[in-house]
C-alpha positions as CSV (number, residue, x, y, z in Angstrom):
1,M,-28.6,29.2,77.8
2,P,-31.7,28.9,80.0
3,N,-30.5,29.7,84.1
4,L,-30.1,26.6,86.2
5,R,-32.9,26.6,88.2
6,V,-31.4,24.9,91.9
7,A,-34.7,23.3,92.5
8,E,-35.9,21.2,89.7
9,D,-32.4,21.3,87.4
10,I,-30.1,19.4,90.3
11,V,-31.5,15.5,90.2
12,P,-29.8,12.2,91.6
13,L,-28.8,9.8,89.2
14,S,-32.0,7.3,90.7
15,D,-34.7,10.1,89.8
16,F,-32.6,10.5,86.4
17,K,-33.0,6.9,85.4
18,A,-37.1,6.9,86.9
19,R,-37.5,10.1,85.6
20,A,-35.5,10.4,82.8
21,S,-38.4,10.3,79.7
22,E,-39.6,13.4,81.6
23,L,-36.5,14.7,82.5
24,L,-35.8,14.7,78.6
25,K,-38.6,16.4,77.9
26,R,-38.0,19.4,79.5
27,L,-34.8,19.1,79.0
28,A,-36.0,20.4,75.2
29,E,-39.2,22.5,76.0
30,T,-36.8,25.1,78.1
31,G,-33.2,24.0,77.5
32,A,-32.1,23.7,80.8
33,P,-29.0,22.0,81.5
34,I,-29.7,19.2,83.9
35,V,-27.1,18.2,86.7
36,I,-27.8,14.2,87.6
37,T,-25.8,14.0,90.9
38,Q,-24.3,10.8,92.3
39,N,-23.6,10.3,95.9
40,G,-24.4,13.8,96.5
41,R,-21.5,15.4,93.9
42,A,-22.9,16.6,90.5
43,A,-21.9,13.1,88.4
44,G,-22.9,14.8,85.1
45,V,-24.1,17.4,83.1
46,L,-26.9,16.5,80.9
47,L,-27.4,19.3,77.4
48,S,-30.3,19.7,74.7
49,P,-28.5,18.8,71.5
50,A,-29.1,22.6,70.5
51,E,-27.9,23.4,73.5
52,F,-24.7,21.1,73.0
53,D,-23.9,22.4,69.6
54,A,-24.4,26.4,70.4
55,L,-21.9,26.0,73.1
56,T,-19.2,24.1,70.7
57,E,-19.4,26.4,68.3
58,R,-19.0,29.1,70.8
59,I,-15.3,27.3,72.2
60,R,-14.4,26.5,68.7
61,F,-15.0,30.6,68.1
62,V,-13.1,31.8,71.1
63,N,-10.2,28.8,70.2
64,A,-10.6,30.7,66.6
65,V,-9.6,34.3,67.7
66,A,-7.2,33.4,70.5
67,K,-5.1,31.7,67.8
68,G,-5.2,34.8,65.9
69,L,-4.6,37.0,68.5
70,E,-1.2,34.8,68.6
71,D,-0.1,34.5,65.2
72,A,-1.1,38.9,65.2
73,E,1.3,39.0,68.4
74,S,4.4,36.7,67.2
75,G,3.9,38.5,63.8
76,K,2.9,36.3,61.9
77,V,0.2,39.3,59.6
78,V,0.1,40.4,56.4
79,T,-1.0,43.4,54.2
80,H,-3.8,44.0,53.1
81,E,-1.7,44.8,49.8
82,S,-0.4,42.1,50.4
83,M,-3.6,39.5,50.4
84,V,-5.4,41.4,47.9
85,A,-2.5,40.6,45.2
86,E,-2.6,37.0,45.9
87,V,-6.2,36.3,46.2
88,Q,-6.0,38.7,42.2
89,T,-3.3,36.1,41.8
90,R,-5.0,33.9,42.6
91,Y,-8.5,34.3,41.3
92,G,-8.0,36.6,39.1
93,D,-11.2,39.5,38.1
94,Q,-14.0,37.0,38.0
95,E,-16.8,39.7,37.0
């Protein structure tokens, strides 16, 4: 994700309303998020669809790794040999 440029990528809600088409075009071109403020405070962050997808994919990956580590720490693991045996039992020799 491109870096946030404070001078360009933080806009008040009123500016966003007035320049929505322009800002959405810039978002698509640069991929940089746009922070929308209301009453001087951050009220929302606008991301491109590609950046949103990448972010949610990273979150799912990190959560899956954390779950795997949790399973390993609690002993919920199987040996390589038992997994190979299970796969062979289920799917046989498919060569």
